[in-house]
Structures are given as structure tokens and as C-alpha cells.
C-alpha positions in Angstrom: 28.4 -5.8 19.8 29.8 -4.4 16.6 29.8 -7.9 15.0 26.2 -8.4 15.7 25.3 -5.0 14.2 27.3 -5.8 11.1 25.6 -9.2 10.8 22.1 -7.7 11.2 22.9 -5.0 8.6 24.1 -7.7 6.2 21.1 -10.0 6.6 19.0 -10.0 3.5 15.5 -8.4 3.6 12.7 -10.9 3.7 9.9 -10.5 1.1 6.4 -10.0 2.2 4.5 -13.2 3.2 2.2 -14.7 0.7 -0.9 -14.0 2.9 -0.9 -10.3 2.0 -0.5 -10.9 -1.7 -3.6 -10.8 -3.8 -6.3 -8.4 -5.0 -8.0 -6.0 -2.5 -10.8 -3.5 -3.0 -11.6 -0.3 -1.2 -14.8 0.2 0.9 -16.8 1.6 -2.1 -15.5 -1.2 -4.4 -14.5 1.6 -6.8 -10.8 0.6 -6.9 -9.1 -2.8 -6.8 -5.4 -3.1 -6.0 -3.2 -6.2 -6.6 -0.4 -6.5 -4.1 2.9 -8.0 -5.0 6.7 -7.9 -4.5 8.7 -5.0 -5.6 12.2 -6.2 -4.8 12.1 -7.1 -1.2 9.2 -4.8 -0.4 5.5 -4.8 -0.9 3.7 -2.7 -3.5 0.2 -2.6 -4.9 -1.1 -1.6 -8.4 -4.6 -0.6 -9.5 -6.0 -3.4 -11.6 -9.6 -2.3 -11.7 -11.4 1.1 -11.2 -14.9 2.4 -11.7 -15.6 4.8 -14.5 -16.2 7.5 -11.9 -12.9 6.9 -10.2 -11.1 7.0 -13.5 -12.9 10.1 -14.6 -12.1 11.9 -11.3 -8.4 11.3 -11.7 -8.4 12.2 -15.4 -10.4 15.4 -14.8 -7.6 16.6 -12.5 -5.0 16.0 -15.1 -3.3 13.0 -13.5 -2.1 9.8 -15.3 -4.6 7.0 -15.9 -5.6 5.1 -12.8 -5.2 1.5 -14.1 -1.6 0.4 -13.6 -0.8 3.1 -11.0 1.2 2.0 -8.0 -0.9 3.1 -5.0 1.1 1.2 -2.4 4.8 1.9 -2.7 7.8 0.4 -1.0 6.2 -1.1 2.1 8.5 -2.7 4.5 7.5 -5.0 7.4 7.6 -3.1 10.7 5.8 -5.5 12.9 3.8 -8.7 12.8 1.3 -8.4 9.9 2.1 -4.7 9.5 4.0 -2.8 6.8 5.0 0.8 6.5 5.5 2.7 3.2 3.9 5.3 1.0 0.4 5.5 -0.3 -0.2 7.4 -3.5 -3.5 9.3 -3.6 -4.3 9.7 -7.3 -6.8 12.5 -7.1 -4.3 14.6 -5.1 -1.3 13.5 -7.1 0.7 13.0 -3.9 2.1 10.2 -1.8 1.8 10.1 2.0 3.2 8.0 4.8 1.1 4.9 5.4 0.8 1.6 7.2 -1.0 -1.5 6.0 -2.1 -4.0 8.7 -3.5 -7.5 8.0 -6.6 -7.8 10.3 -7.4 -11.3 9.1 -6.9 -13.3 5.9 -9.4 -11.2 4.0 -9.1 -7.8 5.6 -6.5 -5.0 5.5 -6.5 -1.8 7.5 -4.9 0.8 5.2 -4.0 4.0 7.0 -2.4 7.2 5.5 -1.3 10.3 7.3 -0.2 13.8 6.4 1.5 16.6 8.2 3.8 14.3 10.2 1.0 12.0 11.3 -1.4 14.7 12.7 -4.1 14.1 10.1 -4.8 10.4 9.3 -7.4 8.4 7.6 -8.0 4.7 7.6 -9.9 2.4 5.3 -10.8 -1.3 5.5 -10.0 -3.1 2.3 -11.4 -6.5 1.6 -9.9 -9.3 -0.5 -11.6 -9.8 -3.9 
């Protein structure tokens, strides 16, 4: 029993599968995020944003949107599902989140606050 626990703990983490890697846009097509490896985890950075989205963030005094890591430290927690933190630029905060691959071109991105009592989901499409 102890040996199997030690072996499981020593097993290397597996990087995210290639299927989730790529560029995805939100429902309004106002932001595009490129997913990629960050170590053994999954992350996503803003590669394109509408003028309005960029202005909204700048008006609140937050750093520029392009290049910001929105998806942070996602780790697989089930088949085609990852859990991590999603950064909400116009709030300047990160929240617990899951990303689930619905199909090859669709992600369900869900973020929650207050211990999961208030959640919001968006469907992101592959660019």
C-alpha cells in the first residue's frame, strides 16, 4: 500500500493533450486566448482583444490585456476536463475554474466565486 502511494506520488505529471492546445475565442469574439503548456499544466494567454475590451481593462487601471494569462495552472481532473484559476481582467482577480472540452472545437469555461456558490460558464470556440 505504501509503495503504491510512493510510486503514484513519484509519477511525472502528464502535459495537456494536444487537442486542447490552440486559439479560442469567447462568445462575443472580443478576446482570443492561446492555450499552451506552462510546465506540466495548461495555461492560456490573450493574443487578441477588441478595442473595447482593451479600453475596459485600461480604464480600471489594470495591466494591458494582450499577453495576460487568463487561464492559469490548469491540471487535468478528469477526461477532457482541467481545473485551475481563471483571471478576470476587469476585476483584477483570479477565481477557481474548470475547462471542459465539449468537442474538438468547443470549450466550456466555468468560473466560480465564494466557494463555488456563484458560477458562470461560457462556451469558447476554436479560432
